[in-house]
Structure formats: C-alpha cells, structure tokens
LUMKOL-544316 format. One line per field, with one value per residue (C-alpha): residue in three letters; x, y, z; chain; residue number from 1. Coordinates in pm, whole numbers, plus 50000, padded with zeros to 5 digits. Layout:
LUMKOL-544316
gudo	(ALA;...)
X	(X;...)
Y	(Y;...)
Z	(Z;...)
kekol	(A;...)
marza	(NUM;...)
***
This chain:
LUMKOL-544316
gudo	(MET;THR;GLU;TYR;PRO;GLY;GLN;PRO;GLY;HIS;PRO;ASN;TYR;ILE;LYS;VAL;PRO;THR;ALA;LEU;LEU;TYR;ASP;LYS;ALA;ASN;LYS;PRO;ILE;ALA;PHE;GLY;TRP;GLU;ALA;GLU;ASN;LYS;ARG;ALA;THR;ASN;PRO;GLN;GLY;PHE;THR;LYS;ARG;PHE;LYS;LEU;GLY;ILE;ALA;PRO;LYS;ASN;MET;ARG;GLU;LYS;ILE;ALA;GLN;TYR;PRO;THR;PRO;PRO;GLY;ILE;THR;GLN;ILE;GLN;CYS;ILE;SER;ASP;TYR;LEU;SER;MET;LEU;LYS;ASP;PHE;ALA;LEU;ASP;THR;VAL;LEU;ARG;THR;ASP;VAL;ARG;ILE;ASP;LYS;SER;ASP;PRO;VAL;LYS;ALA;ARG;GLU;THR;VAL;ASN;ARG;LYS;THR;GLN;TRP;VAL;ILE;THR;VAL;PRO;ALA;ILE;TRP;THR;GLU;GLU;GLY;LYS;SER;GLU;MET;ARG;ALA;ALA;ALA;ASN;ARG;ALA;GLY;MET;THR;ALA;SER;GLY;LEU;PHE;PRO;ARG;ALA;SER;PRO;LEU;PRO;LEU;GLN;ILE;ALA;LEU;GLU;PRO;GLU;ALA;ALA;ALA;LEU;ARG;ILE;SER;ARG;GLU;ASP;ASP;PHE;GLN;ASP;LEU;MET;LYS;ASP;GLY;ASP;THR;PHE;GLU;ILE;LEU;ASP;ILE;GLY;GLY;GLY;THR;THR;ASP;ILE;VAL;ASN;HIS;ARG;VAL;LYS;LYS;LEU;PRO;ASP;GLY;SER;TYR;ASP;LEU;GLN;GLU;VAL;ILE;LYS;GLY;ALA;GLY;ALA;LEU;VAL;GLY;GLY;SER;PHE;ILE;ASP;ASP;VAL;PHE;LEU;GLU;VAL;ALA;GLU;THR;LYS;ILE;PRO;ASN;LEU;SER;GLN;PHE;SER;LYS;ASP;ASN;VAL;ALA;VAL;HIS;GLN;LYS;PHE;MET;ASP;ASN;TRP;ASP;ALA;ALA;LYS;ARG;GLY;PHE;VAL;GLY;ASN;GLU;ARG;PHE;VAL;VAL;VAL;GLU;LEU;PRO;ALA;ALA;LEU;LYS;GLN;PHE;TRP;PHE;SER;GLN;CYS;GLU;GLU;GLU;PHE;LEU;THR;GLN;ASP;ARG;GLU;ALA;ASP;ASP;LEU;GLU;LEU;SER;LEU;THR;LEU;ILE;GLU;MET;LYS;GLU;ILE;PHE;GLU;GLU;ALA;LEU;GLU;ASN;ILE;VAL;ARG;CYS;ALA;LEU;ALA;GLN;ARG;ASP;LYS;SER;HIS;THR;VAL;THR;GLY;VAL;LEU;PRO;ARG;VAL;LEU;ALA;LEU;VAL;GLY;GLY;LEU;SER;GLU;SER;SER;TYR;ILE;GLN;ASN;GLU;LEU;THR;ALA;GLN;LEU;ARG;PRO;HIS;PHE;GLU;LEU;VAL;PHE;THR;PRO;PRO;LYS;PRO;GLY;GLY;ALA;VAL;VAL;PHE;GLY;ALA;THR;ALA;TYR;GLY;LEU;GLY;GLN;THR;LEU;GLU;LEU;ARG;PRO;PRO;THR;ALA;ILE;ILE;LEU;PRO;GLY;ARG;LYS;ALA;PRO;PRO;LYS;ILE;ASP;GLN;ARG;ILE;MET;ARG;LYS;THR;TYR;ALA;ILE;ASN;SER;ILE;HIS;GLY;LEU;VAL;VAL;TRP;VAL;LYS;ALA;GLU;GLN;PRO;VAL;PRO;ALA;ASN;TYR;VAL;LEU;GLU;PHE;PRO;ALA;GLU;PRO;GLU;THR;GLU;HIS;GLN;ASP;GLU;LEU;ILE;PHE;GLU;ILE;TYR;SER;SER;GLU;ASP;PRO;ASN;PHE;LYS;GLN;ALA;ALA;PRO;GLY;GLN;LYS;ALA;ASP;LEU;GLU;PHE;HIS;LEU;ALA;LEU;PRO;LEU;ALA;PRO;GLY;GLN;ASP;ARG;PHE;VAL;ASN;VAL;LYS;VAL;CYS;PHE;GLY;GLY;THR;HIS;ILE;THR;ILE;GLU;ALA;VAL;ASN;LEU;LEU;THR;ASN;GLU;VAL;TYR;PRO;LYS;TYR;GLU;LEU;LYS;PHE;LEU;ASP;LYS)
X	(50728;51039;51287;51318;51581;51907;51832;52192;52208;51823;51730;51364;51255;50885;50916;51119;51231;51021;51300;51302;51543;51466;51703;51797;51483;51276;51179;51176;51409;51461;51269;51350;51686;51792;51721;51944;52219;52226;52162;52523;52435;52228;52218;51958;51718;51717;51443;51295;51028;50801;50497;50536;50455;50067;50097;49838;49935;49983;50265;50448;50639;50785;50919;51280;51156;51379;51382;51237;51394;51331;50993;50843;50607;50590;50235;50419;50656;50408;50256;50576;50685;50325;50336;50707;50587;50276;50463;50733;50447;50292;50600;50666;50327;50385;50715;50651;50266;50283;49924;49929;49938;50219;50190;50039;50230;49982;49688;49868;49917;49561;49474;49668;49535;49173;49234;49460;49306;49525;49522;49732;49796;49826;49901;49610;49701;49651;49351;49085;49274;49585;49399;49233;49568;49710;49419;49440;49815;49724;49489;49747;49978;49722;49634;49257;49074;48999;48985;49390;49418;49154;49334;49415;49254;48860;48843;48818;49119;49105;49250;49313;49492;49804;49736;49391;49557;49793;49492;49378;49732;49751;49402;49530;49798;49737;49834;49596;49311;49380;49357;49096;48723;48422;48395;48763;48967;49322;49572;49802;50116;50243;50598;50715;50978;50819;50515;50387;50010;49782;49432;49226;48962;48696;48654;48319;48271;48022;47792;48012;48303;48461;48505;48492;48685;48529;48693;48668;48790;48961;49305;49597;49966;50268;50547;50799;50982;51298;51396;51393;51608;51850;51853;51969;52229;52380;52373;52592;52813;52885;53017;53288;53345;53380;53201;53023;52711;52890;53092;52755;52609;52904;52929;52585;52678;52916;52653;52398;52632;52723;52357;52309;52582;52391;52058;52203;52358;52032;51831;52082;52121;51975;52072;52334;52653;52919;52992;52833;53057;52928;53137;53264;53299;53657;53611;53456;53760;53976;53792;53763;54139;54221;53998;54188;54498;54729;54522;54552;54903;54986;54787;54972;54651;54597;54277;54218;54196;53921;53571;53274;53225;52919;52889;52579;52488;52519;52296;52040;52046;51988;51663;51555;51331;51149;51081;50944;50699;50585;50524;50335;50118;50037;49933;49720;49532;49494;49326;49111;48984;48919;48709;48477;48447;48488;48735;49126;49282;49429;49659;49931;50077;50402;50433;50592;50957;51096;50949;51212;51449;51546;51615;51264;51097;51267;51224;50855;50775;50934;50780;50415;50384;50266;49970;49850;49814;50007;50278;50400;50536;50430;50673;50795;50640;50773;50535;50235;50067;50135;49990;49708;49628;49647;49374;49181;49189;49100;48837;48670;48674;48380;48457;48209;48063;47790;47522;47580;47836;47949;48207;48520;48456;48656;48821;48779;48704;48933;48829;48669;48563;48191;48008;48036;47806;47726;47657;47451;47196;47346;47179;47255;47060;46872;46618;46356;46497;46734;46800;46882;47147;47181;47016;47184;47328;47252;47525;47608;47704;48012;47932;47600;47474;47242;47099;46914;46839;46993;47010;47155;46936;47039;47144;47488;47576;47878;47892;47651;47702;47598;47590;47589;47401;47405;47185;47182;46791;46735;46425;46597;46438;46511;46778;46698;46702;47050;47202;47528;47629;47880;48039;48009;48154;48122;48098;48197;47936;48168;47861;47779;47493;47173;47190;46997;47176;46978;47210;47195;47398;47556;47697;47893;47988;48325;48490;48692;48547;48230;48271;48045;47961;47735;47633;47482;47132;47164;47529;47617;47925;48080;48175;48486;48417;48456;48598;48571;48645;48354;48252;48205;48430)
Y	(48832;49002;48802;48769;48618;48798;49034;49129;49441;49468;49252;49225;49476;49418;49543;49431;49640;49647;49487;49166;48964;48767;48503;48521;48333;48617;48382;48547;48399;48639;48933;49191;49212;48882;49044;49335;49125;48884;49134;49117;48774;48934;49316;49338;49112;49347;49594;49797;50062;49901;49958;50344;50237;50246;50582;50861;50902;51282;51204;50926;51191;51319;50974;50841;50509;50216;50008;49665;49364;49349;49217;49234;49509;49691;49510;49179;49293;49348;49005;48834;49017;48931;48564;48532;48733;48503;48185;48303;48389;48068;47872;48051;47990;47629;47619;47801;47725;47406;47404;47278;46909;46880;46492;46551;46860;46930;46918;47138;47398;47394;47449;47725;47886;47833;48028;48317;48663;48867;49240;49460;49836;50100;50478;50718;50904;50580;50636;50365;50263;50203;49999;49776;49726;49622;49382;49199;49161;49007;48771;48701;48586;48357;48523;48449;48149;48150;47897;47939;47910;47680;47602;47966;48165;48178;48465;48818;49014;49331;49657;49911;50259;50266;50575;50432;50098;50322;50489;50159;50124;50466;50469;50207;50415;50505;50900;50897;50731;50977;51282;51229;51309;51251;51434;51520;51499;51379;51333;51056;51131;50826;50880;50586;50501;50651;50845;51046;50982;51180;51095;51280;51099;51189;51000;50875;50761;50486;50416;50097;50308;50205;50426;50419;50619;50814;50950;51326;51400;51240;51121;51331;51310;51360;51184;51222;50976;50797;50703;51062;51136;50880;51007;51369;51197;51027;51354;51499;51193;51230;51588;51404;51088;51169;50895;50731;50687;50471;50285;50194;50061;49826;49720;49660;49439;49736;49992;49806;49775;50163;50231;50022;50211;50531;50415;50343;50688;50856;50690;50784;51129;51344;51694;51846;51639;51832;51567;51230;50970;50718;50413;50303;49952;49860;49831;50193;50352;50192;50340;50675;50670;50586;50862;51132;50942;51253;51454;51200;51129;51499;51465;51159;50955;50612;50433;50274;50601;50747;50809;51003;51267;51501;51825;51911;52171;51898;51670;51914;52013;51642;51627;52001;51959;51648;51809;52107;51893;51699;51983;52185;51879;51807;52185;52173;51866;52020;52330;52101;51894;52239;52358;52050;51984;52349;52209;52168;51829;51783;51525;51439;51086;51009;50672;50487;50371;50744;50834;50609;50864;51072;51376;51349;51302;51598;51835;51757;51766;52106;52235;52098;52115;52460;52352;52050;51987;51661;51541;51186;50877;50552;50246;50090;50348;50160;49871;50098;50019;49647;49623;49831;49613;49298;49475;49564;49207;49026;49272;49451;49189;48969;48604;48507;48148;48101;48209;48418;48637;48633;48831;48627;48452;48476;48808;49120;49379;49681;50037;50046;50322;50273;50465;50710;51008;51017;51345;51201;50894;50590;50297;50000;49823;49489;49272;49487;49805;50038;49945;50233;50166;50516;50854;51189;51303;50951;50723;50375;50144;49934;49564;49629;49373;49470;49164;49124;48840;48871;48658;48685;48811;48564;48206;48255;48560;48475;48767;49004;49374;49612;49987;50230;50564;50886;51180;51457;51401;51200;51028;50936;50599;50596;50708;50996;50940;50955;50954;50786;50550;50669;50324;49987;49664;49290;48990;48671;48366;48063;47842;47635;47795;47648;47601;47768;48080;48283;48420;48619;48932;49081;49419;49426;49778;49755;50037;50174;49963;49775;49419;49278;48911;48675;48352;48073;47981;47607;47538;47832;47883;48218;48361;48608;48922;49275;49547;49922;50215;50440;50666;50959;51072)
Z	(50922;51013;50845;50456;50229;50199;50475;50611;50814;50852;51135;51232;50964;50876;50534;50225;49908;49593;49402;49184;48988;48678;48489;48139;48029;48208;48504;48841;49078;49387;49518;49792;49937;49789;49450;49537;49651;49361;49091;48957;48833;48567;48578;48305;48473;48781;48833;49143;49213;48972;49206;49111;48749;48853;48991;48871;48506;48584;48814;48649;48429;48771;48866;48776;48625;48683;48361;48364;48182;47814;47725;48078;48186;48510;48565;48523;48755;49027;48978;48986;49313;49467;49369;49508;49818;49871;49830;50090;50327;50300;50333;50628;50794;50713;50871;51190;51279;51512;51482;51136;51069;50819;50775;50409;50267;49998;50224;50477;50199;50092;50463;50500;50169;50255;50583;50438;50413;50173;50228;49980;50083;49843;49852;49916;49592;49370;49134;49090;48766;48972;49224;48957;48814;49143;49197;48856;48944;49274;49094;48839;49121;49247;49564;49523;49381;49031;48729;48721;49074;49212;49542;49622;49895;49857;50072;49888;49833;50034;49913;50180;50147;50342;50576;50658;50757;50963;51141;51275;51440;51565;51739;51970;52119;52482;52402;52122;52336;52628;52409;52175;52232;52059;51733;51736;51410;51363;51071;50947;50782;50611;50450;50277;50033;49712;49826;50121;50201;50431;50560;50822;51057;51305;51632;51710;52061;52123;52434;52517;52565;52231;51927;51551;51290;51016;50729;50702;50350;50054;50131;49945;49899;49689;49489;49781;50013;50117;49763;49662;49943;49810;49479;49605;49825;49504;49334;49609;49628;49253;49311;49544;49376;48975;48771;49057;48855;48600;48874;49022;48694;48651;49020;49137;49430;49547;49498;49680;49993;49963;49977;50265;50444;50341;50466;50801;50804;50692;50982;51249;51157;51419;51300;51514;51407;51240;51008;50891;50773;50492;50516;50154;50033;49957;49580;49580;49779;49508;49236;49388;49449;49077;48968;49177;49225;49183;49426;49698;49654;49698;50049;50126;50132;50046;49896;50264;50426;50204;50337;50221;50488;50443;50644;50853;50577;50301;50511;50565;50209;50113;50315;50265;49932;50076;50415;50247;50036;50308;50548;50254;50202;50572;50635;50308;50418;50757;50604;50401;50703;50877;50597;50606;50957;51102;51363;51333;51361;51717;51661;51397;51366;51174;51019;50731;50682;50647;50983;51140;51067;51362;51163;50976;51312;51482;51198;51116;51486;51522;51196;51252;51627;51625;51408;51614;51998;51948;51689;51770;51628;51734;51813;51486;51262;50953;51054;51135;50788;50810;51171;51062;50758;50986;51199;50877;50755;51081;51219;50909;50648;50598;50517;50219;50311;50032;50033;50363;50470;50829;51040;51112;51448;51765;51686;51856;51612;51628;51597;51231;50975;51033;50758;50461;50408;50043;49887;49624;49583;49439;49258;49095;48808;48841;48687;48880;48769;48958;49311;49556;49836;49975;49957;49938;50275;50421;50567;50435;50736;50705;50646;50504;50264;49972;49794;49476;49205;48853;48541;48172;47916;47641;47633;47530;47754;47965;48199;48392;48332;48612;48614;48906;48857;49079;49121;49374;49408;49729;49569;49255;49151;48748;48538;48281;47936;47801;48155;48147;48419;48667;48673;48472;48571;48452;48641;48457;48451;48385;48329;48000;47789;47851;48217;48478;48558;48820;49052;49374;49370;49699;49737;50071;50183;50374;50565;50247;49949;49798;49717;49458;49396;49231;49383;49189;49356;49269;49344;49600;49362;49414;49107;49078;49275;49185;49432;49396;49633;49743;49462;49696;49985)
kekol	(A;A;A;A;A;A;A;A;A;A;A;A;A;A;A;A;A;A;A;A;A;A;A;A;A;A;A;A;A;A;A;A;A;A;A;A;A;A;A;A;A;A;A;A;A;A;A;A;A;A;A;A;A;A;A;A;A;A;A;A;A;A;A;A;A;A;A;A;A;A;A;A;A;A;A;A;A;A;A;A;A;A;A;A;A;A;A;A;A;A;A;A;A;A;A;A;A;A;A;A;A;A;A;A;A;A;A;A;A;A;A;A;A;A;A;A;A;A;A;A;A;A;A;A;A;A;A;A;A;A;A;A;A;A;A;A;A;A;A;A;A;A;A;A;A;A;A;A;A;A;A;A;A;A;A;A;A;A;A;A;A;A;A;A;A;A;A;A;A;A;A;A;A;A;A;A;A;A;A;A;A;A;A;A;A;A;A;A;A;A;A;A;A;A;A;A;A;A;A;A;A;A;A;A;A;A;A;A;A;A;A;A;A;A;A;A;A;A;A;A;A;A;A;A;A;A;A;A;A;A;A;A;A;A;A;A;A;A;A;A;A;A;A;A;A;A;A;A;A;A;A;A;A;A;A;A;A;A;A;A;A;A;A;A;A;A;A;A;A;A;A;A;A;A;A;A;A;A;A;A;A;A;A;A;A;A;A;A;A;A;A;A;A;A;A;A;A;A;A;A;A;A;A;A;A;A;A;A;A;A;A;A;A;A;A;A;A;A;A;A;A;A;A;A;A;A;A;A;A;A;A;A;A;A;A;A;A;A;A;A;A;A;A;A;A;A;A;A;A;A;A;A;A;A;A;A;A;A;A;A;A;A;A;A;A;A;A;A;A;A;A;A;A;A;A;A;A;A;A;A;A;A;A;A;A;A;A;A;A;A;A;A;A;A;A;A;A;A;A;A;A;A;A;A;A;A;A;A;A;A;A;A;A;A;A;A;A;A;A;A;A;A;A;A;A;A;A;A;A;A;A;A;A;A;A;A;A;A;A;A;A;A;A;A;A;A;A;A;A;A;A;A;A;A;A;A;A;A;A;A;A;A;A;A;A;A;A;A;A;A;A;A;A;A;A;A;A;A;A;A;A;A;A;A;A;A;A;A;A;A;A;A;A;A;A;A;A;A;A;A;A;A;A;A;A;A;A;A;A;A;A;A;A;A;A;A;A;A;A;A;A;A;A;A;A;A;A;A;A;A;A;A;A;A;A;A;A)
marza	(1;2;3;4;5;6;7;8;9;10;11;12;13;14;15;16;17;18;19;20;21;22;23;24;25;26;27;28;29;30;31;32;33;34;35;36;37;38;39;40;41;42;43;44;45;46;47;48;49;50;51;52;53;54;55;56;57;58;59;60;61;62;63;64;65;66;67;68;69;70;71;72;73;74;75;76;77;78;79;80;81;82;83;84;85;86;87;88;89;90;91;92;93;94;95;96;97;98;99;100;101;102;103;104;105;106;107;108;109;110;111;112;113;114;115;116;117;118;119;120;121;122;123;124;125;126;127;128;129;130;131;132;133;134;135;136;137;138;139;140;141;142;143;144;145;146;147;148;149;150;151;152;153;154;155;156;157;158;159;160;161;162;163;164;165;166;167;168;169;170;171;172;173;174;175;176;177;178;179;180;181;182;183;184;185;186;187;188;189;190;191;192;193;194;195;196;197;198;199;200;201;202;203;204;205;206;207;208;209;210;211;212;213;214;215;216;217;218;219;220;221;222;223;224;225;226;227;228;229;230;231;232;233;234;235;236;237;238;239;240;241;242;243;244;245;246;247;248;249;250;251;252;253;254;255;256;257;258;259;260;261;262;263;264;265;266;267;268;269;270;271;272;273;274;275;276;277;278;279;280;281;282;283;284;285;286;287;288;289;290;291;292;293;294;295;296;297;298;299;300;301;302;303;304;305;306;307;308;309;310;311;312;313;314;315;316;317;318;319;320;321;322;323;324;325;326;327;328;329;330;331;332;333;334;335;336;337;338;339;340;341;342;343;344;345;346;347;348;349;350;351;352;353;354;355;356;357;358;359;360;361;362;363;364;365;366;367;368;369;370;371;372;373;374;375;376;377;378;379;380;381;382;383;384;385;386;387;388;389;390;391;392;393;394;395;396;397;398;399;400;401;402;403;404;405;406;407;408;409;410;411;412;413;414;415;416;417;418;419;420;421;422;423;424;425;426;427;428;429;430;431;432;433;434;435;436;437;438;439;440;441;442;443;444;445;446;447;448;449;450;451;452;453;454;455;456;457;458;459;460;461;462;463;464;465;466;467;468;469;470;471;472;473;474;475;476;477;478;479;480;481;482;483;484;485;486;487;488;489;490;491;492;493;494;495;496;497;498;499;500;501;502;503;504;505;506;507;508;509;510;511;512;513;514;515;516;517;518;519;520;521;522;523;524;525;526;527;528;529;530;531;532;533;534;535;536;537)
***
C-alpha cells in the first residue's frame, strides 16, 4: 500500500506515522496521517511514538515519551493502531483485487482473512519481552484466529527483525550480487524514525547458483533516528521563535503543517546550501510577528515576510549528534563481526526512512566508506524493510494446515536465513522426557519440524506447560537436579474437562524464530501458537 487516509504531501510513501487519535469516549477514530491532521478536534485524544513504549527498559528513560490519552496504556495504543491498520489493509485488498468475488461481502472478507499472512517487523534492539508484548497486541487486534476472532487469519503471525527483513531486500540488488562471494559478510544499517538497527550476515553460495544468508552475530542498535533529529530542530527553532513550544501545543494542526515543511527541508538538504528555508504556515507567521513585533517593525518587516532560515552550520549541528551515534554503532558492530568471523564485512547497506535524506546518505557514505568496500543505498530505502518483510512472509513462512506443515505453493523462495549454529545443546520436555532438538555447535536448519505427543496430567488441566533446557554438553539428555529451565511457556487447551486431550506438538524452526503449536489428534484443531526468537545467537 502506498496511499493512506489523510496523506497530503506524501504521495506513494510506503510507510505511515505511528500516530493515533481517540474520541472523547476513548474510541480510536483515526490513525497515521489522518490522526495527525485531525488531532485539533480532540488534543487530549492524540498520541504518537507509542511503539517506543516497548523499547528495552534500560532505554525507555532516554525516550521523550509522548503522553497517551487518560486511561489508555501504550500497549492498548499499539493494539488499537494495529487493528485500524489491519482493517484498512483488508479493505484495500477487497477494493482493489479484481480476482475476489465481492457478491457476498461477508464471504469475501473471510476469504481475504484466510489467505492473509501478517508479518510485523520490530527493531533489532527489542527484547523478547518487547516482542511478546507486540505479539499480544497483534492478537488483541484480531490479526490471528482465536476465540475472540474466529474469522481472523488462521496463519501464524510472523515477527521479523526490521534489519533482517531489509537484508532479504538488499540481497536482490545487482551490485550486491556481483560483489559478494561465498563466505563474505555484509552489514545492514537500518535508520528509522525512532531507532537505528544493525545486523550482519554471511553469504553462503549454493551448488545451484543461488545463495542463503546466515546471521553472524546478534543484532545491535540505538535509540537514534529521524524523530530525535526533529527534536533538535525544534530546540533550534525555539531560539528563533519565542514560545514556539506553547504555540505548538495550542495549535496542533498548524504545528503538524510546520513539521511537514521541516520534513521536506530535511529530506532535501544536501549539505552544501548556504541557507535552508523552512516554510511557515500563516498562523505561525502571525504568532512570531506578535512575539517580536517591535523588532520586526524597526526592520520594516511584515508578518507575511517572515521565514525560518537556517544556516549551513545550524543544519549540520541539527544532524551532528545523530550522525555521530549512528557511525559509532555501525563501526562497533563491524568490529564485533570481524572478531567472530575473522573477516571484515565487505558491504554496508543504508536502509530505513531517515536514509532517504540526501545529507544522511552523503555523510554516512563519506564517513563509513573507508571501512567498507561498498556503501550503497538501494532504491526506496524507506521501504526496504516492508519489501523484505513481504518476501519473508511469502518465502520463509510455513502455512500450517493441520496436521501437516507445507511451504506456500507457487512461490519462488527468496534468499533465506537457512540455519543457526547453537553454542549449547537445547531440549524441550515431553511425556517421554527431554527431547533434544540440537546439539552444541550443530546447525538447526530453517523450517525443520520437530514433533512429539503430549497430554495434560490432570482432568481439569487447561494448558500444557513446556520448558526448554540448555547445556554446553553435546550429549545432554537429562536436566540436573535443581537445574532451572531457560524458558517456560504455556499452550492453552480450550477443551472441556473429561475429553480425550492427547495432542501432537510441533516445533517449527523458522529463519529467525521458533513456532510451537499443539494439534488435537482427533479433531485436527490447532491450538493457539507460541513463538519465540532463537535463544542463542
């Protein structure tokens, strides 16, 4: 999708702001640009940047939190936002896909739901807790089938790291394919609105001429992105326009137009201009004139003559701190990759919304080019994560059709993250004791499925409890007395007590995650799934 409600000045932009507007009864009524455009109708009901509320706890104190409406949590905002985005996406498919029989609207929507694979991307620095919160919010938004949403998509929700999704997109570039050889490593620098994320992968050439991507080290990043540059800009603007922050709070629609104009100037800034002019809305011109009327009259200037002019030095200072942090993170991750693999990454790819800024591209290329053979930005870098997530969903996702799992038919699989090398032996408990799925220093192939039977121990038990244990011993077969599980998770059993509740448990290993589900052996009913990231990177 490239068109969203209320999208003036941003034609064919593949992403939409994380913003939400509630009415006075705390019902969500608009998202994205439309929420920003209409927030003057209920200023207390507007909120944005709430996705950053599930950032790692040690980073949250560094974030300038935007208040949520009274009585509404950030998690609820995320859920409401996903719900509105989901409905808009489904409506768009129904409206534009001519292959869908629309004679029965209800049946048509159910058809789209059944065939929809949802993929949510999250920053690489998010913890497992944050990803679990995002998954819970998506479930509450009705993205996957459940008791509350029986007609939602039966396909398992996929959580993909944003820079890993971008890696799939980058790997299709001709420059990348021509340069990279078997065993080479590369780095993805994903610079978004609130975070910068970095991942490193190794290229593995296959006998048929295709190739796979293998993650080298754990992804890293920092809380630095376009929104933080915007905050610095507002600080500079406040030194020129007295009481600007108060005016912005009282005139949210005018403020949004002002920030739209700044966004255009920010993206167009190259770095050799003597001055950069940010166009001011008429109401802001009048306010500025009223604040400094005596000064402007002595200069023989009228309100209509006013413009916000930033010198080249001021513009560079606005970007400076963010650039320094991004470069520092990129080089630190490069050094870690070198330590682990013994080879330096050859290619650095710039993706994410902020990488569409000409100045960001030029500065990062100039500062990082001495450390990489190639630094490049693909076409539409702001959409690289979205394009990669689409490939991820179509090519790497298993469609679970009880009682078997099959790869989606008719799709040419893209380059994939094919395996993980575990540093420990991992095992999961079953009615037959521990089941080992991988031994230390051995790979786990992507899309490998481990199956074993399970059953509740008591008549009234309404869930299955599983534990994952690890050991550095390759021959690990039994947990030591008192050994604590690395992870415990629960699978609900929504069946009436007294019924035969033998189930078949499947553990499906994807490129970046593990999906665990239980299937009733009598009815083939698939119980709610549980997904987690690989425990060891």
